[in-house]
Structures are given as structure tokens and as C-alpha cells.
N, CA, C, O and the ligand as a Tripos MOL2 file, in Angstrom:
@<TRIPOS>MOLECULE
protein
  289   287    73     0     0
PROTEIN
NO_CHARGES

@<TRIPOS>ATOM
      1 N        -103.5940  100.8630 -101.3360 N.3       1 MET1
      2 CA       -103.3830  101.0160  -99.8910 C.3       1 MET1
      3 C        -102.7240  102.3570  -99.5710 C.2       1 MET1
      4 O        -101.6830  102.7070 -100.1270 O.2       1 MET1
      5 N        -103.3500  103.0860  -98.6710 N.am      2 HIS2
      6 CA       -102.7580  104.3380  -98.2090 C.3       2 HIS2
      7 C        -102.5920  104.2580  -96.6990 C.2       2 HIS2
      8 O        -103.5430  104.5100  -95.9590 O.2       2 HIS2
      9 N        -101.4120  103.9150  -96.2400 N.am      3 PRO3
     10 CA       -101.2120  103.8170  -94.7890 C.3       3 PRO3
     11 C        -101.3840  105.1740  -94.1270 C.2       3 PRO3
     12 O        -101.1420  106.2160  -94.7370 O.2       3 PRO3
     13 N        -101.8020  105.1450  -92.8790 N.am      4 LEU4
     14 CA       -101.9420  106.3850  -92.1200 C.3       4 LEU4
     15 C        -100.6570  106.6660  -91.3600 C.2       4 LEU4
     16 O         -99.8740  105.7650  -91.0580 O.2       4 LEU4
     17 N        -100.4660  107.9380  -91.0630 N.am      5 CYS5
     18 CA        -99.3250  108.3690  -90.2540 C.3       5 CYS5
     19 C         -99.3470  107.6330  -88.9100 C.2       5 CYS5
     20 O        -100.3890  107.5270  -88.2640 O.2       5 CYS5
     21 N         -98.1950  107.1350  -88.5090 N.am      6 LYS6
     22 CA        -98.1100  106.3510  -87.2700 C.3       6 LYS6
     23 C         -97.9150  107.2050  -86.0320 C.2       6 LYS6
     24 O         -97.8850  106.6830  -84.9170 O.2       6 LYS6
     25 N         -97.7820  108.5010  -86.2100 N.am      7 MET7
     26 CA        -97.6090  109.3580  -85.0430 C.3       7 MET7
     27 C         -98.8850  109.3180  -84.2120 C.2       7 MET7
     28 O         -99.9710  109.5590  -84.7400 O.2       7 MET7
     29 N         -98.7700  109.0180  -82.9170 N.am      8 PRO8
     30 CA        -99.9720  108.9140  -82.0770 C.3       8 PRO8
     31 C        -100.8520  110.1550  -82.1810 C.2       8 PRO8
     32 O        -100.3720  111.2790  -82.0310 O.2       8 PRO8
     33 N        -102.1360  109.9460  -82.4380 N.am      9 GLY9
     34 CA       -103.0710  111.0530  -82.5120 C.3       9 GLY9
     35 C        -103.2130  111.6590  -83.8930 C.2       9 GLY9
     36 O        -104.1080  112.4750  -84.1120 O.2       9 GLY9
     37 N        -102.3570  111.2840  -84.8320 N.am     10 CYS10
     38 CA       -102.4080  111.8400  -86.1770 C.3      10 CYS10
     39 C        -103.2030  110.9050  -87.0810 C.2      10 CYS10
     40 O        -103.0010  109.6900  -87.0670 O.2      10 CYS10
     41 N        -104.1000  111.4770  -87.8580 N.am     11 THR11
     42 CA       -104.9370  110.6550  -88.7430 C.3      11 THR11
     43 C        -104.6910  110.9850  -90.2090 C.2      11 THR11
     44 O        -105.4730  110.5920  -91.0740 O.2      11 THR11
     45 N        -103.6120  111.7040  -90.4920 N.am     12 ASP12
     46 CA       -103.2890  112.0420  -91.8730 C.3      12 ASP12
     47 C        -102.7320  110.8310  -92.6170 C.2      12 ASP12
     48 O        -102.2330  109.8830  -92.0110 O.2      12 ASP12
     49 N        -102.8270  110.8860  -93.9330 N.am     13 ARG13
     50 CA       -102.2510  109.8170  -94.7370 C.3      13 ARG13
     51 C        -100.7360  109.9390  -94.7590 C.2      13 ARG13
     52 O        -100.1790  111.0350  -94.8260 O.2      13 ARG13
     53 N        -100.0950  108.7920  -94.7010 N.am     14 ALA14
     54 CA        -98.6350  108.7950  -94.7580 C.3      14 ALA14
     55 C         -98.1830  109.0510  -96.1910 C.2      14 ALA14
     56 O         -98.6910  108.4410  -97.1320 O.2      14 ALA14
     57 N         -97.2350  109.9500  -96.3430 N.am     15 THR15
     58 CA        -96.6760  110.2490  -97.6620 C.3      15 THR15
     59 C         -95.1900  109.9790  -97.6930 C.2      15 THR15
     60 O         -94.5420  110.1350  -98.7290 O.2      15 THR15
     61 N         -94.6470  109.5710  -96.5500 N.am     16 ALA16
     62 CA        -93.2130  109.3070  -96.4590 C.3      16 ALA16
     63 C         -92.9770  108.3330  -95.3140 C.2      16 ALA16
     64 O         -93.8910  108.0260  -94.5490 O.2      16 ALA16
     65 N         -91.7630  107.8580  -95.2040 N.am     17 THR17
     66 CA        -91.4460  106.9880  -94.0830 C.3      17 THR17
     67 C         -90.1880  107.4850  -93.3920 C.2      17 THR17
     68 O         -89.3170  108.0990  -94.0090 O.2      17 THR17
     69 N         -90.1160  107.2070  -92.1030 N.am     18 PHE18
     70 CA        -88.9080  107.4620  -91.3260 C.3      18 PHE18
     71 C         -88.5640  106.1500  -90.6480 C.2      18 PHE18
     72 O         -89.3410  105.6470  -89.8370 O.2      18 PHE18
     73 N         -87.4010  105.5890  -90.9750 N.am     19 ALA19
     74 CA        -87.0210  104.2940  -90.4170 C.3      19 ALA19
     75 C         -88.1020  103.2480  -90.6990 C.2      19 ALA19
     76 O         -88.4230  102.4190  -89.8470 O.2      19 ALA19
     77 N         -88.6570  103.3050  -91.9200 N.am     20 GLN20
     78 CA        -89.6780  102.3780  -92.3850 C.3      20 GLN20
     79 C         -91.0210  102.5600  -91.6920 C.2      20 GLN20
     80 O         -91.9320  101.7580  -91.8990 O.2      20 GLN20
     81 N         -91.1620  103.5980  -90.8750 N.am     21 VAL21
     82 CA        -92.4290  103.9000  -90.2200 C.3      21 VAL21
     83 C         -93.1640  104.9480  -91.0540 C.2      21 VAL21
     84 O         -92.6230  106.0260  -91.3000 O.2      21 VAL21
     85 N         -94.4060  104.6450  -91.4990 N.am     22 PRO22
     86 CA        -95.1500  105.6090  -92.3170 C.3      22 PRO22
     87 C         -95.4800  106.8800  -91.5340 C.2      22 PRO22
     88 O         -95.9510  106.8200  -90.3980 O.2      22 PRO22
     89 N         -95.2270  108.0150  -92.1530 N.am     23 LEU23
     90 CA        -95.5310  109.2980  -91.5270 C.3      23 LEU23
     91 C         -96.1100  110.2520  -92.5630 C.2      23 LEU23
     92 O         -95.8080  110.1500  -93.7520 O.2      23 LEU23
     93 N         -96.9450  111.1800  -92.1040 N.am     24 CYS24
     94 CA        -97.4400  112.2220  -92.9950 C.3      24 CYS24
     95 C         -96.3050  113.2190  -93.2460 C.2      24 CYS24
     96 O         -95.2590  113.1770  -92.5990 O.2      24 CYS24
     97 N         -96.5470  114.1090  -94.1990 N.am     25 GLU25
     98 CA        -95.4810  115.0410  -94.5640 C.3      25 GLU25
     99 C         -95.0540  115.9060  -93.3840 C.2      25 GLU25
    100 O         -93.8630  116.1300  -93.1660 O.2      25 GLU25
    101 N         -96.0340  116.3880  -92.6280 N.am     26 LEU26
    102 CA        -95.7350  117.2590  -91.4890 C.3      26 LEU26
    103 C         -94.8490  116.5600  -90.4620 C.2      26 LEU26
    104 O         -93.8290  117.1070  -90.0420 O.2      26 LEU26
    105 N         -95.2390  115.3510  -90.0580 N.am     27 HIS27
    106 CA        -94.4750  114.6600  -89.0220 C.3      27 HIS27
    107 C         -93.1360  114.1670  -89.5390 C.2      27 HIS27
    108 O         -92.1620  114.0840  -88.7910 O.2      27 HIS27
    109 N         -93.0940  113.8400  -90.8270 N.am     28 HIS28
    110 CA        -91.8210  113.4510  -91.4280 C.3      28 HIS28
    111 C         -90.8400  114.6250  -91.3670 C.2      28 HIS28
    112 O         -89.6750  114.4590  -91.0060 O.2      28 HIS28
    113 N         -91.3310  115.8030  -91.7240 N.am     29 ASP29
    114 CA        -90.4920  116.9970  -91.6360 C.3      29 ASP29
    115 C         -90.0660  117.2510  -90.1980 C.2      29 ASP29
    116 O         -88.8960  117.5130  -89.9190 O.2      29 ASP29
    117 N         -91.0310  117.1700  -89.2920 N.am     30 GLU30
    118 CA        -90.7490  117.4520  -87.8840 C.3      30 GLU30
    119 C         -89.6800  116.5280  -87.3350 C.2      30 GLU30
    120 O         -88.7700  116.9630  -86.6280 O.2      30 GLU30
    121 N         -89.7970  115.2430  -87.6670 N.am     31 ILE31
    122 CA        -88.8660  114.2880  -87.0670 C.3      31 ILE31
    123 C         -87.4680  114.4460  -87.6610 C.2      31 ILE31
    124 O         -86.4750  114.1750  -86.9860 O.2      31 ILE31
    125 N         -87.3840  114.8830  -88.9240 N.am     32 TRP32
    126 CA        -86.0540  115.1130  -89.4920 C.3      32 TRP32
    127 C         -85.4040  116.3560  -88.9140 C.2      32 TRP32
    128 O         -84.2030  116.3730  -88.6430 O.2      32 TRP32
    129 N         -86.2020  117.3950  -88.7280 N.am     33 VAL33
    130 CA        -85.6770  118.6080  -88.0830 C.3      33 VAL33
    131 C         -85.1830  118.2490  -86.6890 C.2      33 VAL33
    132 O         -84.0940  118.6430  -86.2730 O.2      33 VAL33
    133 N         -86.0160  117.4890  -85.9750 N.am     34 GLU34
    134 CA        -85.6690  117.0790  -84.6180 C.3      34 GLU34
    135 C         -84.4190  116.2030  -84.6040 C.2      34 GLU34
    136 O         -83.5620  116.3450  -83.7310 O.2      34 GLU34
    137 N         -84.3220  115.3030  -85.5720 N.am     35 THR35
    138 CA        -83.1860  114.3830  -85.6120 C.3      35 THR35
    139 C         -81.8750  115.1320  -85.8710 C.2      35 THR35
    140 O         -80.8620  114.8940  -85.2150 O.2      35 THR35
    141 N         -81.9270  116.0420  -86.8460 N.am     36 ARG36
    142 CA        -80.7240  116.8370  -87.1310 C.3      36 ARG36
    143 C         -80.3300  117.6630  -85.9150 C.2      36 ARG36
    144 O         -79.1540  117.7570  -85.5650 O.2      36 ARG36
    145 N         -81.3320  118.2580  -85.2790 N.am     37 HIS37
    146 CA        -81.1050  119.0750  -84.0920 C.3      37 HIS37
    147 C         -80.5080  118.2140  -82.9760 C.2      37 HIS37
    148 O         -79.5870  118.6270  -82.2720 O.2      37 HIS37
    149 N         -81.0600  117.0110  -82.8380 N.am     38 TYR38
    150 CA        -80.6120  116.1070  -81.7810 C.3      38 TYR38
    151 C         -79.1500  115.7340  -81.9410 C.2      38 TYR38
    152 O         -78.3840  115.7850  -80.9800 O.2      38 TYR38
    153 N         -78.7580  115.3550  -83.1590 N.am     39 TYR39
    154 CA        -77.3800  114.9120  -83.3220 C.3      39 TYR39
    155 C         -76.3950  116.0600  -83.2000 C.2      39 TYR39
    156 O         -75.2530  115.8500  -82.7930 O.2      39 TYR39
    157 N         -76.8100  117.2540  -83.5410 N.am     40 THR40
    158 CA        -75.9710  118.4260  -83.2990 C.3      40 THR40
    159 C         -75.7890  118.6280  -81.8040 C.2      40 THR40
    160 O         -74.6750  118.8230  -81.3170 O.2      40 THR40
    161 N         -76.9090  118.5790  -81.0830 N.am     41 LYS41
    162 CA        -76.8630  118.7550  -79.6270 C.3      41 LYS41
    163 C         -76.0940  117.6170  -78.9610 C.2      41 LYS41
    164 O         -75.3170  117.8240  -78.0300 O.2      41 LYS41
    165 N         -76.3390  116.3990  -79.4740 N.am     42 HIS42
    166 CA        -75.7360  115.2160  -78.8780 C.3      42 HIS42
    167 C         -74.2180  115.3290  -78.8840 C.2      42 HIS42
    168 O         -73.5430  114.9440  -77.9300 O.2      42 HIS42
    169 N         -73.7050  115.8610  -79.9750 N.am     43 GLN43
    170 CA        -72.2560  116.0100  -80.0810 C.3      43 GLN43
    171 C         -71.7360  117.0370  -79.0810 C.2      43 GLN43
    172 O         -70.5490  117.0710  -78.7590 O.2      43 GLN43
    173 N         -72.6410  117.8610  -78.6040 N.am     44 GLN44
    174 CA        -72.2600  118.8650  -77.6050 C.3      44 GLN44
    175 C         -72.5420  118.3560  -76.1920 C.2      44 GLN44
    176 O         -72.4010  119.0920  -75.2150 O.2      44 GLN44
    177 N         -72.9470  117.0680  -76.0980 N.am     45 GLY45
    178 CA        -73.1330  116.4560  -74.7880 C.3      45 GLY45
    179 C         -74.5190  116.6290  -74.1880 C.2      45 GLY45
    180 O         -74.6870  116.5320  -72.9730 O.2      45 GLY45
    181 N         -75.5190  116.8850  -75.0350 N.am     46 ALA46
    182 CA        -76.8720  117.0750  -74.5140 C.3      46 ALA46
    183 C         -77.4810  115.7400  -74.0900 C.2      46 ALA46
    184 O         -77.0190  114.6740  -74.4970 O.2      46 ALA46
    185 N         -78.5090  115.8160  -73.2800 N.am     47 ASP47
    186 CA        -79.2330  114.6410  -72.8250 C.3      47 ASP47
    187 C         -79.8900  113.9320  -74.0060 C.2      47 ASP47
    188 O         -80.2350  114.5790  -74.9950 O.2      47 ASP47
    189 N         -80.0690  112.6190  -73.9220 N.am     48 ARG48
    190 CA        -80.6430  111.8690  -75.0310 C.3      48 ARG48
    191 C         -82.1620  112.0090  -75.1230 C.2      48 ARG48
    192 O         -82.7440  111.6630  -76.1510 O.2      48 ARG48
    193 N         -82.8040  112.4990  -74.0920 N.am     49 ASP49
    194 CA        -84.2660  112.6060  -74.1040 C.3      49 ASP49
    195 C         -84.7460  113.9110  -74.7180 C.2      49 ASP49
    196 O         -85.6510  114.5520  -74.1850 O.2      49 ASP49
    197 N         -84.1580  114.3020  -75.8130 N.am     50 THR50
    198 CA        -84.5360  115.5730  -76.4180 C.3      50 THR50
    199 C         -85.1860  115.3530  -77.7810 C.2      50 THR50
    200 O         -85.1410  116.2320  -78.6420 O.2      50 THR50
    201 N         -85.7930  114.1760  -77.9790 N.am     51 ARG51
    202 CA        -86.4340  113.8810  -79.2560 C.3      51 ARG51
    203 C         -87.8630  113.4220  -79.0170 C.2      51 ARG51
    204 O         -88.1770  112.2540  -79.2430 O.2      51 ARG51
    205 N         -88.7350  114.3150  -78.5660 N.am     52 PRO52
    206 CA        -90.1140  113.9050  -78.2290 C.3      52 PRO52
    207 C         -90.8680  113.2510  -79.3790 C.2      52 PRO52
    208 O         -91.6110  112.2970  -79.1520 O.2      52 PRO52
    209 N         -90.7000  113.7310  -80.5920 N.am     53 GLN53
    210 CA        -91.4190  113.1270  -81.7210 C.3      53 GLN53
    211 C         -90.8950  111.7280  -82.0190 C.2      53 GLN53
    212 O         -91.6630  110.7890  -82.2310 O.2      53 GLN53
    213 N         -89.5720  111.6100  -82.0300 N.am     54 TYR54
    214 CA        -88.9660  110.3120  -82.3170 C.3      54 TYR54
    215 C         -89.3920  109.2770  -81.2860 C.2      54 TYR54
    216 O         -89.6720  108.1280  -81.6290 O.2      54 TYR54
    217 N         -89.4380  109.6820  -80.0390 N.am     55 ARG55
    218 CA        -89.7580  108.7360  -78.9730 C.3      55 ARG55
    219 C         -91.1940  108.2310  -79.0690 C.2      55 ARG55
    220 O         -91.5090  107.1590  -78.5510 O.2      55 ARG55
    221 N         -92.0680  108.9930  -79.7290 N.am     56 LYS56
    222 CA        -93.4570  108.5370  -79.8980 C.3      56 LYS56
    223 C         -93.5380  107.3250  -80.8200 C.2      56 LYS56
    224 O         -94.4460  106.5050  -80.6870 O.2      56 LYS56
    225 N         -92.5970  107.2070  -81.7490 N.am     57 ILE57
    226 CA        -92.6330  106.0670  -82.6680 C.3      57 ILE57
    227 C         -91.4460  105.1400  -82.4550 C.2      57 ILE57
    228 O         -91.2360  104.1930  -83.2140 O.2      57 ILE57
    229 N         -90.6760  105.4230  -81.4170 N.am     58 ASP58
    230 CA        -89.4730  104.6400  -81.1370 C.3      58 ASP58
    231 C         -89.7760  103.1430  -81.0860 C.2      58 ASP58
    232 O         -89.0040  102.3340  -81.6010 O.2      58 ASP58
    233 N         -90.8940  102.7770  -80.4670 N.am     59 SER59
    234 CA        -91.2240  101.3630  -80.2960 C.3      59 SER59
    235 C         -91.5500  100.6860  -81.6280 C.2      59 SER59
    236 O         -91.5430   99.4580  -81.7210 O.2      59 SER59
    237 N         -91.8340  101.4880  -82.6610 N.am     60 LEU60
    238 CA        -92.1470  100.9260  -83.9750 C.3      60 LEU60
    239 C         -90.8880  100.6790  -84.8010 C.2      60 LEU60
    240 O         -90.9280   99.9940  -85.8230 O.2      60 LEU60
    241 N         -89.7820  101.2400  -84.3490 N.am     61 ILE61
    242 CA        -88.5250  101.1150  -85.0820 C.3      61 ILE61
    243 C         -87.6840  100.0520  -84.3900 C.2      61 ILE61
    244 O         -86.9580  100.3400  -83.4390 O.2      61 ILE61
    245 N         -87.7910   98.8250  -84.8780 N.am     62 HIS62
    246 CA        -87.1980   97.7120  -84.1380 C.3      62 HIS62
    247 C         -85.6780   97.7530  -84.1270 C.2      62 HIS62
    248 O         -85.0420   97.1910  -83.2360 O.2      62 HIS62
    249 N         -85.0930   98.4240  -85.1250 N.am     63 TRP63
    250 CA        -83.6320   98.4410  -85.1460 C.3      63 TRP63
    251 C         -83.0440   99.7620  -84.6630 C.2      63 TRP63
    252 O         -81.8550  100.0190  -84.8460 O.2      63 TRP63
    253 N         -83.8780  100.6010  -84.0440 N.am     64 SER64
    254 CA        -83.4000  101.9320  -83.6830 C.3      64 SER64
    255 C         -82.2280  101.8870  -82.7070 C.2      64 SER64
    256 O         -81.3140  102.7070  -82.7890 O.2      64 SER64
    257 N         -82.2580  100.9360  -81.7920 N.am     65 ARG65
    258 CA        -81.1680  100.8580  -80.8060 C.3      65 ARG65
    259 C         -79.8480  100.5490  -81.5070 C.2      65 ARG65
    260 O         -78.8130  101.1510  -81.2200 O.2      65 ARG65
    261 N         -79.9130   99.5950  -82.4330 N.am     66 LYS66
    262 CA        -78.7170   99.2100  -83.1520 C.3      66 LYS66
    263 C         -78.1510  100.3990  -83.9440 C.2      66 LYS66
    264 O         -76.9470  100.6520  -83.9620 O.2      66 LYS66
    265 N         -79.0710  101.1100  -84.5930 N.am     67 ARG67
    266 CA        -78.6600  102.2310  -85.4280 C.3      67 ARG67
    267 C         -78.0330  103.3330  -84.5940 C.2      67 ARG67
    268 O         -77.0420  103.9410  -84.9980 O.2      67 ARG67
    269 N         -78.6100  103.5870  -83.4360 N.am     68 MET68
    270 CA        -78.0650  104.6160  -82.5580 C.3      68 MET68
    271 C         -76.6370  104.2700  -82.1830 C.2      68 MET68
    272 O         -75.7790  105.1470  -82.0840 O.2      68 MET68
    273 N         -76.3860  102.9690  -81.9740 N.am     69 GLY69
    274 CA        -75.0460  102.5570  -81.6050 C.3      69 GLY69
    275 C         -74.0550  102.7930  -82.7240 C.2      69 GLY69
    276 O         -72.9110  103.1870  -82.4940 O.2      69 GLY69
    277 N         -74.5210  102.5410  -83.9580 N.am     70 ARG70
    278 CA        -73.6350  102.7280  -85.1100 C.3      70 ARG70
    279 C         -73.2670  104.1840  -85.3420 C.2      70 ARG70
    280 O         -72.1820  104.4890  -85.8360 O.2      70 ARG70
    281 N         -74.1680  105.0690  -84.9870 N.am     71 LEU71
    282 CA        -73.9470  106.4880  -85.2830 C.3      71 LEU71
    283 C         -73.0220  107.1470  -84.2690 C.2      71 LEU71
    284 O         -72.6240  108.2990  -84.4460 O.2      71 LEU71
    285 N         -72.6850  106.4330  -83.2260 N.am     72 LYS72
    286 CA        -71.8390  107.0470  -82.1920 C.3      72 LYS72
    287 C         -70.4380  107.2720  -82.6890 C.2      72 LYS72
    288 O         -69.5950  107.7800  -81.9490 O.2      72 LYS72
    289 ZN        -98.7470  112.7820  -88.9300 Zn       73 ZN73
@<TRIPOS>BOND
     1     1     2 1
     2     2     3 1
     3     3     4 2
     4     3     5 am
     5     5     6 1
     6     6     7 1
     7     7     8 2
     8     7     9 am
     9     9    10 1
    10    10    11 1
    11    11    12 2
    12    11    13 am
    13    13    14 1
    14    14    15 1
    15    15    16 2
    16    15    17 am
    17    17    18 1
    18    18    19 1
    19    19    20 2
    20    19    21 am
    21    21    22 1
    22    22    23 1
    23    23    24 2
    24    23    25 am
    25    25    26 1
    26    26    27 1
    27    27    28 2
    28    27    29 am
    29    29    30 1
    30    30    31 1
    31    31    32 2
    32    31    33 am
    33    33    34 1
    34    34    35 1
    35    35    36 2
    36    35    37 am
    37    37    38 1
    38    38    39 1
    39    39    40 2
    40    39    41 am
    41    41    42 1
    42    42    43 1
    43    43    44 2
    44    43    45 am
    45    45    46 1
    46    46    47 1
    47    47    48 2
    48    47    49 am
    49    49    50 1
    50    50    51 1
    51    51    52 2
    52    51    53 am
    53    53    54 1
    54    54    55 1
    55    55    56 2
    56    55    57 am
    57    57    58 1
    58    58    59 1
    59    59    60 2
    60    59    61 am
    61    61    62 1
    62    62    63 1
    63    63    64 2
    64    63    65 am
    65    65    66 1
    66    66    67 1
    67    67    68 2
    68    67    69 am
    69    69    70 1
    70    70    71 1
    71    71    72 2
    72    71    73 am
    73    73    74 1
    74    74    75 1
    75    75    76 2
    76    75    77 am
    77    77    78 1
    78    78    79 1
    79    79    80 2
    80    79    81 am
    81    81    82 1
    82    82    83 1
    83    83    84 2
    84    83    85 am
    85    85    86 1
    86    86    87 1
    87    87    88 2
    88    87    89 am
    89    89    90 1
    90    90    91 1
    91    91    92 2
    92    91    93 am
    93    93    94 1
    94    94    95 1
    95    95    96 2
    96    95    97 am
    97    97    98 1
    98    98    99 1
    99    99   100 2
   100    99   101 am
   101   101   102 1
   102   102   103 1
   103   103   104 2
   104   103   105 am
   105   105   106 1
   106   106   107 1
   107   107   108 2
   108   107   109 am
   109   109   110 1
   110   110   111 1
   111   111   112 2
   112   111   113 am
   113   113   114 1
   114   114   115 1
   115   115   116 2
   116   115   117 am
   117   117   118 1
   118   118   119 1
   119   119   120 2
   120   119   121 am
   121   121   122 1
   122   122   123 1
   123   123   124 2
   124   123   125 am
   125   125   126 1
   126   126   127 1
   127   127   128 2
   128   127   129 am
   129   129   130 1
   130   130   131 1
   131   131   132 2
   132   131   133 am
   133   133   134 1
   134   134   135 1
   135   135   136 2
   136   135   137 am
   137   137   138 1
   138   138   139 1
   139   139   140 2
   140   139   141 am
   141   141   142 1
   142   142   143 1
   143   143   144 2
   144   143   145 am
   145   145   146 1
   146   146   147 1
   147   147   148 2
   148   147   149 am
   149   149   150 1
   150   150   151 1
   151   151   152 2
   152   151   153 am
   153   153   154 1
   154   154   155 1
   155   155   156 2
   156   155   157 am
   157   157   158 1
   158   158   159 1
   159   159   160 2
   160   159   161 am
   161   161   162 1
   162   162   163 1
   163   163   164 2
   164   163   165 am
   165   165   166 1
   166   166   167 1
   167   167   168 2
   168   167   169 am
   169   169   170 1
   170   170   171 1
   171   171   172 2
   172   171   173 am
   173   173   174 1
   174   174   175 1
   175   175   176 2
   176   175   177 am
   177   177   178 1
   178   178   179 1
   179   179   180 2
   180   179   181 am
   181   181   182 1
   182   182   183 1
   183   183   184 2
   184   183   185 am
   185   185   186 1
   186   186   187 1
   187   187   188 2
   188   187   189 am
   189   189   190 1
   190   190   191 1
   191   191   192 2
   192   191   193 am
   193   193   194 1
   194   194   195 1
   195   195   196 2
   196   195   197 am
   197   197   198 1
   198   198   199 1
   199   199   200 2
   200   199   201 am
   201   201   202 1
   202   202   203 1
   203   203   204 2
   204   203   205 am
   205   205   206 1
   206   206   207 1
   207   207   208 2
   208   207   209 am
   209   209   210 1
   210   210   211 1
   211   211   212 2
   212   211   213 am
   213   213   214 1
   214   214   215 1
   215   215   216 2
   216   215   217 am
   217   217   218 1
   218   218   219 1
   219   219   220 2
   220   219   221 am
   221   221   222 1
   222   222   223 1
   223   223   224 2
   224   223   225 am
   225   225   226 1
   226   226   227 1
   227   227   228 2
   228   227   229 am
   229   229   230 1
   230   230   231 1
   231   231   232 2
   232   231   233 am
   233   233   234 1
   234   234   235 1
   235   235   236 2
   236   235   237 am
   237   237   238 1
   238   238   239 1
   239   239   240 2
   240   239   241 am
   241   241   242 1
   242   242   243 1
   243   243   244 2
   244   243   245 am
   245   245   246 1
   246   246   247 1
   247   247   248 2
   248   247   249 am
   249   249   250 1
   250   250   251 1
   251   251   252 2
   252   251   253 am
   253   253   254 1
   254   254   255 1
   255   255   256 2
   256   255   257 am
   257   257   258 1
   258   258   259 1
   259   259   260 2
   260   259   261 am
   261   261   262 1
   262   262   263 1
   263   263   264 2
   264   263   265 am
   265   265   266 1
   266   266   267 1
   267   267   268 2
   268   267   269 am
   269   269   270 1
   270   270   271 1
   271   271   272 2
   272   271   273 am
   273   273   274 1
   274   274   275 1
   275   275   276 2
   276   275   277 am
   277   277   278 1
   278   278   279 1
   279   279   280 2
   280   279   281 am
   281   281   282 1
   282   282   283 1
   283   283   284 2
   284   283   285 am
   285   285   286 1
   286   286   287 1
   287   287   288 2
@<TRIPOS>SUBSTRUCTURE
     1 MET1         2 RESIDUE 1 A MET
     2 HIS2         6 RESIDUE 1 A HIS
     3 PRO3        10 RESIDUE 1 A PRO
     4 LEU4        14 RESIDUE 1 A LEU
     5 CYS5        18 RESIDUE 1 A CYS
     6 LYS6        22 RESIDUE 1 A LYS
     7 MET7        26 RESIDUE 1 A MET
     8 PRO8        30 RESIDUE 1 A PRO
     9 GLY9        34 RESIDUE 1 A GLY
    10 CYS10       38 RESIDUE 1 A CYS
    11 THR11       42 RESIDUE 1 A THR
    12 ASP12       46 RESIDUE 1 A ASP
    13 ARG13       50 RESIDUE 1 A ARG
    14 ALA14       54 RESIDUE 1 A ALA
    15 THR15       58 RESIDUE 1 A THR
    16 ALA16       62 RESIDUE 1 A ALA
    17 THR17       66 RESIDUE 1 A THR
    18 PHE18       70 RESIDUE 1 A PHE
    19 ALA19       74 RESIDUE 1 A ALA
    20 GLN20       78 RESIDUE 1 A GLN
    21 VAL21       82 RESIDUE 1 A VAL
    22 PRO22       86 RESIDUE 1 A PRO
    23 LEU23       90 RESIDUE 1 A LEU
    24 CYS24       94 RESIDUE 1 A CYS
    25 GLU25       98 RESIDUE 1 A GLU
    26 LEU26      102 RESIDUE 1 A LEU
    27 HIS27      106 RESIDUE 1 A HIS
    28 HIS28      110 RESIDUE 1 A HIS
    29 ASP29      114 RESIDUE 1 A ASP
    30 GLU30      118 RESIDUE 1 A GLU
    31 ILE31      122 RESIDUE 1 A ILE
    32 TRP32      126 RESIDUE 1 A TRP
    33 VAL33      130 RESIDUE 1 A VAL
    34 GLU34      134 RESIDUE 1 A GLU
    35 THR35      138 RESIDUE 1 A THR
    36 ARG36      142 RESIDUE 1 A ARG
    37 HIS37      146 RESIDUE 1 A HIS
    38 TYR38      150 RESIDUE 1 A TYR
    39 TYR39      154 RESIDUE 1 A TYR
    40 THR40      158 RESIDUE 1 A THR
    41 LYS41      162 RESIDUE 1 A LYS
    42 HIS42      166 RESIDUE 1 A HIS
    43 GLN43      170 RESIDUE 1 A GLN
    44 GLN44      174 RESIDUE 1 A GLN
    45 GLY45      178 RESIDUE 1 A GLY
    46 ALA46      182 RESIDUE 1 A ALA
    47 ASP47      186 RESIDUE 1 A ASP
    48 ARG48      190 RESIDUE 1 A ARG
    49 ASP49      194 RESIDUE 1 A ASP
    50 THR50      198 RESIDUE 1 A THR
    51 ARG51      202 RESIDUE 1 A ARG
    52 PRO52      206 RESIDUE 1 A PRO
    53 GLN53      210 RESIDUE 1 A GLN
    54 TYR54      214 RESIDUE 1 A TYR
    55 ARG55      218 RESIDUE 1 A ARG
    56 LYS56      222 RESIDUE 1 A LYS
    57 ILE57      226 RESIDUE 1 A ILE
    58 ASP58      230 RESIDUE 1 A ASP
    59 SER59      234 RESIDUE 1 A SER
    60 LEU60      238 RESIDUE 1 A LEU
    61 ILE61      242 RESIDUE 1 A ILE
    62 HIS62      246 RESIDUE 1 A HIS
    63 TRP63      250 RESIDUE 1 A TRP
    64 SER64      254 RESIDUE 1 A SER
    65 ARG65      258 RESIDUE 1 A ARG
    66 LYS66      262 RESIDUE 1 A LYS
    67 ARG67      266 RESIDUE 1 A ARG
    68 MET68      270 RESIDUE 1 A MET
    69 GLY69      274 RESIDUE 1 A GLY
    70 ARG70      278 RESIDUE 1 A ARG
    71 LEU71      282 RESIDUE 1 A LEU
    72 LYS72      286 RESIDUE 1 A LYS
    73 ZN73       289 GROUP 0 **** ****
């Protein structure tokens, strides 16, 4: 079994996961860069809607809300 990347519109094979969501290497890299960037910005008081890639798969991450709360 080779799951496909769950990023909408992407048809690449998943080679990694983010929050248990299968992603291709490109999107996995993108979402980690975005996540690191987000938490840096977040600590500076930036708006929470600054993670466009993450939000595309947000609905697939059932525990994301809980995790966000823990990281505060
Ligand atoms: Zn992808």
C-alpha cells in the first residue's frame, strides 16, 4: 500500500506523515516550515490564520484542536 498525499490537489505518493496525515515529501517539508514559522510568529502575537497549508488538512487531524491548546 502506498497512500497518496492528502494535500488537496496533490497526487504524489506520501512518503511521510504530519499529525498522522500522509503527505508527500514536498508538502511535508512545506507544512513543517510553515509550522515553525507560525509558532515563531504566534509568540509575537500574529493572527492564527497564517497557516494555509495546515488548514487544508486541518479537518483530517482530529486532535489538532487539543494539541494547539497544549502548545500554548
Ligand atoms: Zn503533496
